[in-house]
C-alpha positions in Angstrom: -6.9 -26.2 43.2 -7.7 -22.5 42.9 -8.8 -20.1 45.6 -10.2 -16.8 44.2 -9.8 -13.6 46.1 -10.3 -10.0 45.2 -7.0 -9.7 43.4 -5.4 -13.2 43.4 -5.7 -16.8 42.5 -3.5 -19.6 43.7 -2.2 -22.8 42.1 -1.3 -25.7 44.3 1.6 -27.5 42.7 2.2 -29.9 45.6 4.9 -32.4 45.0 4.7 -32.3 41.2 7.8 -32.3 39.1 9.2 -29.0 37.7 7.7 -29.8 34.3 4.3 -30.6 35.8 4.5 -27.4 37.9 5.2 -25.3 34.8 2.4 -26.9 32.9 -0.1 -26.3 35.8 1.0 -22.7 36.2 0.9 -22.0 32.5 -2.5 -23.5 31.9 -4.0 -21.7 34.9 -2.3 -18.4 34.0 -3.4 -18.5 30.3 -6.9 -19.6 31.3 -7.3 -16.6 33.5 -5.5 -14.2 31.2 -7.7 -15.2 28.3 -10.7 -14.0 30.3 -9.0 -10.6 30.7 -7.9 -10.8 34.4 -4.1 -11.0 34.5 -2.0 -7.9 35.0 1.7 -8.8 35.5 5.1 -7.2 35.7 8.6 -8.4 34.6 9.7 -8.4 38.3 6.6 -10.4 39.2 7.3 -12.9 36.4 10.8 -13.5 37.8 9.4 -13.9 41.3 6.7 -16.4 40.1 9.1 -18.5 38.2 11.6 -18.5 41.1 8.7 -19.7 43.3 7.7 -22.3 40.7 11.1 -23.7 40.3 11.6 -24.0 44.1 8.5 -26.4 44.4 6.3 -23.8 46.1 2.7 -22.7 45.4 2.4 -19.1 44.3 0.0 -16.2 43.9 -0.6 -14.5 40.6 -2.0 -11.0 40.9 -4.8 -10.2 38.5 -6.9 -7.2 37.5 -9.9 -6.7 35.3 -10.1 -5.6 31.6 -7.6 -2.9 30.8 -5.3 -3.9 33.7 -4.6 -7.2 32.1 -3.7 -5.8 28.7 -2.5 -2.4 29.6 0.3 -3.0 32.0 2.8 -5.8 31.2 1.3 -7.7 28.3 4.6 -7.7 26.3 6.4 -9.5 29.1 3.7 -12.1 29.3 3.6 -12.4 25.5 7.3 -13.1 25.2 7.1 -15.8 27.9 4.1 -17.3 26.1 5.7 -17.1 22.6 9.0 -18.7 23.6 7.2 -21.6 25.4 4.3 -22.4 23.1 5.6 -21.2 19.7 9.4 -21.2 19.7 12.3 -20.2 17.4 11.8 -23.1 14.9 8.2 -22.2 14.2 9.1 -18.5 14.1 11.6 -19.1 11.3 9.1 -21.3 9.5 6.4 -18.7 9.5 8.9 -16.0 8.4 9.7 -18.3 5.4 6.0 -18.6 4.5 5.6 -14.8 4.7 8.6 -14.2 2.4 7.1 -16.7 -0.1 3.7 -14.8 0.1 5.4 -11.4 -0.4 7.1 -12.8 -3.5 3.7 -13.9 -4.8 2.2 -10.5 -4.0 5.0 -8.7 -5.9 4.5 -11.0 -8.9 0.8 -10.4 -8.9 1.3 -6.6 -8.7 3.6 -6.8 -11.7 1.2 -8.9 -13.6 -1.8 -6.7 -12.7 -3.6 -5.4 -15.8 -5.5 -2.5 -14.4 -2.8 -0.6 -12.4 -0.6 2.0 -14.1 3.2 1.3 -14.1 3.8 4.2 -11.8 1.4 2.9 -9.1 2.9 -0.6 -9.5 6.4 0.7 -8.8 5.2 2.5 -5.7 3.2 -0.5 -4.5 6.3 -2.7 -4.8 8.4 -0.2 -2.9 5.9 -0.3 -0.1 5.7 -4.1 -0.2 9.5 -4.4 0.1 9.6 -1.9 3.0 7.2 -4.0 5.2 8.4 -4.7 8.7 7.6 -8.2 9.8 6.8 -9.0 13.5 6.3 -12.7 14.0 5.5 -14.6 17.2 6.9 -12.3 19.8 9.5 -9.5 20.2 13.1 -10.2 20.3 13.6 -7.6 23.1 11.4 -6.1 25.8 10.5 -2.5 25.3 12.3 -0.1 27.7 9.1 0.9 29.5 8.7 -2.5 31.1 11.9 -1.9 33.1 10.6 1.5 34.2 7.3 0.2 35.6 7.6 -1.0 39.2 5.3 -2.7 41.7 5.5 -1.7 45.3 3.9 -4.5 47.5 3.5 -1.9 50.3 1.2 0.3 48.2 -2.4 -0.2 47.3 -3.6 -1.3 43.9 -4.7 2.2 43.2 -1.4 3.7 44.2 0.5 1.3 42.1 -1.7 1.9 39.1 -1.5 5.7 39.5 2.3 5.5 39.7 2.5 3.3 36.5 0.1 5.7 34.7 2.5 8.6 35.5 5.5 6.6 34.2 3.6 5.6 31.0 2.5 9.1 30.3 6.0 10.5 30.6 7.4 7.7 28.5 4.9 8.4 25.7 5.5 12.2 25.9 9.2 11.7 25.6 8.7 9.8 22.4 7.4 13.0 20.7 10.9 14.3 20.3 12.5 10.9 19.3 12.7 9.1 16.0 9.9 6.5 15.4 11.0 3.1 16.6 9.3 0.7 14.1 10.6 -2.3 16.0 8.1 -1.6 18.8 5.2 -4.1 18.9 1.6 -2.9 19.4 0.3 -6.4 20.0 1.5 -8.8 22.7 2.7 -12.3 21.7 -0.1 -14.0 23.5 -2.9 -12.2 21.6 -5.0 -14.3 19.2 -5.1 -11.7 16.4 -3.1 -10.2 13.5 -2.8 -6.8 11.9 -1.4 -4.5 9.4 -0.6 -1.0 10.7 -0.6 1.6 7.9 1.2 4.2 10.0 4.2 1.9 10.6 3.8 -0.2 7.4 4.3 -3.4 9.5 2.7 -6.8 9.8 2.2 -8.4 13.2 1.4 -12.0 13.7 1.5 -12.8 17.5 2.2 -16.3 18.7 -1.4 -16.4 20.0 -2.8 -16.8 16.5 0.0 -19.1 15.3 -1.6 -22.3 16.5 -3.8 -24.9 14.9 -5.8 -24.8 12.8 -4.3 -21.5 11.6 -0.7 -22.8 11.9 1.2 -25.8 13.3 4.7 -26.7 12.4 3.7 -30.3 12.5 0.7 -30.0 10.1 1.1 -30.0 6.3 2.4 -27.0 4.4 -0.9 -27.0 2.5 -2.9 -26.7 5.7 -0.6 -23.9 6.9 -1.1 -21.9 3.7 -4.9 -22.4 4.0 -4.8 -21.2 7.6 -2.1 -18.6 8.4 -1.1 -18.2 4.8 -4.5 -16.8 3.8 -4.4 -14.5 6.9 -0.9 -13.3 5.9 -2.2 -12.4 2.5 -5.3 -10.8 4.1 -3.2 -8.4 6.2 -0.7 -7.6 3.3 -3.6 -6.6 1.1 -4.6 -3.8 3.6 -1.4 -2.0 2.6 -3.0 -1.5 -0.8 -6.7 -1.0 -0.1 -8.7 2.2 0.1 -7.2 2.9 3.6 -3.6 1.7 2.9 -3.4 3.8 -0.2 -3.3 6.9 1.9 0.0 6.0 3.5 3.4 5.5 1.9 6.2 3.0 2.7 7.3 4.9 5.8 3.8 5.2 7.2 3.4 8.8 6.3 0.1 10.1 5.0 0.8 10.4 1.3 -1.6 9.0 -1.2 0.5 7.3 -3.9 -2.3 6.1 -6.2 -3.2 7.9 -9.4 -6.9 9.0 -9.6 -7.4 6.7 -12.6 -6.1 3.7 -10.7 -8.2 4.5 -7.7 -11.3 4.8 -9.8 -10.6 1.4 -11.4 -10.0 -0.1 -7.9 -13.4 1.3 -6.8 -15.1 -0.5 -9.7 -13.9 -3.8 -8.2 -14.9 -2.7 -4.7 -18.4 -2.4 -6.2 -18.3 -6.0 -7.4 -17.4 -7.1 -3.8 -20.2 -5.0 -2.4 -22.7 -6.6 -4.8 -21.7 -10.2 -4.2 -22.2 -10.0 -0.5 -25.0 -7.4 -0.2 -28.3 -8.9 1.0 -27.0 -12.4 1.7 -29.1 -14.1 4.3 -27.2 -15.4 7.3 -29.4 -16.8 10.0 -31.9 -14.2 11.0 -30.0 -11.3 9.4 -29.0 -9.9 6.0 -25.4 -8.8 5.3 -24.7 -5.1 4.4 -22.2 -5.4 1.5 -20.8 -1.9 1.9 -20.1 -2.4 5.6 -17.9 -5.5 5.1 -16.3 -4.7 1.8 -12.8 -3.7 3.0 -12.3 -7.0 4.9 -13.9 -9.0 2.1 -11.4 -7.6 -0.4 -8.6 -8.6 2.0 -10.1 -12.1 2.4 -10.3 -12.6 -1.4 -6.8 -11.3 -2.0 -5.3 -13.3 0.9 -6.8 -16.6 -0.2 -5.7 -16.0 -3.9 -2.1 -15.3 -2.8 -2.1 -18.3 -0.4 -3.3 -20.6 -3.2 -0.5 -19.3 -5.6 2.1 -19.7 -2.9 0.9 -23.2 -2.2 1.0 -24.1 -5.8 4.6 -22.8 -5.9 5.4 -25.2 -3.1 3.5 -28.1 -4.7 1.0 -28.5 -1.8 -2.2 -30.4 -1.9 -4.8 -27.8 -2.7 -7.6 -29.8 -1.3 -5.7 -29.7 2.0 -5.3 -25.9 1.7 -9.0 -25.2 1.0 -10.2 -27.6 3.7 -8.1 -26.0 6.3 -9.1 -22.5 5.1 -12.7 -23.5 5.9 -11.7 -25.2 9.1 -9.9 -22.1 10.4 -13.2 -20.1 10.3 -15.5 -22.6 12.0 -17.7 -21.3 14.7 -21.0 -21.6 16.5 -23.4 -18.7 17.0 -26.7 -18.0 18.6 -29.2 -16.0 16.5 -28.8 -13.1 18.9 -25.1 -13.0 18.3 -25.6 -13.2 14.6 -27.9 -10.1 14.7 -25.3 -8.2 16.7 -22.4 -9.2 14.5 -24.1 -8.3 11.2 -25.1 -4.9 12.5 -21.6 -3.8 13.9 -18.8 -6.0 12.5 -16.8 -4.9 9.5 -16.0 -8.6 8.8 -18.6 -10.8 7.1 -19.9 -13.8 9.0 -17.6 -16.8 8.9 -19.4 -19.0 6.4 -19.5 -16.3 3.8 -15.9 -15.4 4.5 -15.1 -19.0 3.4 -17.5 -19.7 0.6 -17.4 -16.6 -1.5 -13.6 -16.2 -1.6 -13.3 -19.9 -2.4 -15.9 -19.6 -5.2 -13.7 -17.0 -6.8 -10.7 -19.3 -7.0 -10.4 -21.2 -10.3 -8.2 -23.8 -8.6 -11.0 -24.7 -6.2 -13.1 -26.0 -9.1 -10.2 -28.2 -10.3 -9.3 -29.4 -6.8 -12.8 -30.6 -6.0 -14.1 -31.3 -9.5 -16.9 -28.8 -9.0 -19.5 -28.8 -11.8 -22.0 -26.1 -13.0 -24.9 -28.0 -11.2 -23.1 -28.1 -7.9 -24.1 -25.7 -5.1 -20.7 -24.0 -4.9 -20.4 -23.3 -8.6 -20.0 -19.6 -9.6 -19.9 -18.8 -13.3 -16.4 -17.7 -14.4 -17.6 -14.3 -15.5 -18.9 -13.7 -11.9 -15.6 -14.6 -10.2 -13.9 -11.6 -8.8 -10.1 -10.9 -8.9 -8.6 -7.7 -7.4 -5.0 -8.5 -6.6 
């Protein structure tokens, strides 16, 4: 049962076993956290687990919006990652990423429109990528500096933590950049490439089915998280990533000629999406071009990595489509098309798939089929 108060909810564990208690706590905790309400500390985690393991009910403090993700998210993320993702899966995903990076390096070497100088710099940047998979191996120092005083009000505690955080960040100005620091918590359902750190982050929150599951086929995993890995890697070499070198410093390493050639291919991606009707709205090709290039490159690299591992390509393509399934009301579609830099989900699936020659072989697609795209219209960038 749950009793909601201004800043708390309770979970009655009754006489349940320790395993059942942990399951009830975690489900309730994650449910509330997913709605943006949990704010929690490392000391509070220890307190809650101690209560849990001593067969008692317990209270979880929660805040709203920025409180949940601005205070102790890394602590929660590590707890989540270790319980729901684990070391075995972490090593498996790392192996997939290394396979994808090998494919990327080969595709850069085989590229027929980049100069040799730009290729060399691209490979240097690729090899320098920092990988952050699942959850951090250590908790950042700041989480040991932040303290909760139960005798103080919520405002007083938040004000004190804000002071500590501000000093901590200012102190960093005179220290070397620590590229091991995570900017996403392990329980976040997202992934990113950070050009200023030249790192890839895949939190445990996104490493779940259908994107990834250690028990599903390798083909399905390449179609899910594999394509997402390739998507994020491609951002290191797009019109934004080109402005930063392998150390994350602003230093454009492209030649003018290469960048002009790249922009020609950007124009192709703009044209293939521009004006497409999706529900009650039409897509603006320029608005979504950066993410569309990443989708195209990500899927192409996932397909090649999958072929190298002899996976079932039908399984790969089907899970790629499955991973982007969603339902939307017309009003939501109108909003998304106006403000989002990502194309709507069905087009993120169909158009990148139509540009993969292996798709036509895997499903025996013929010229009179609806998914057919003439070979000369299929786009390849990376």
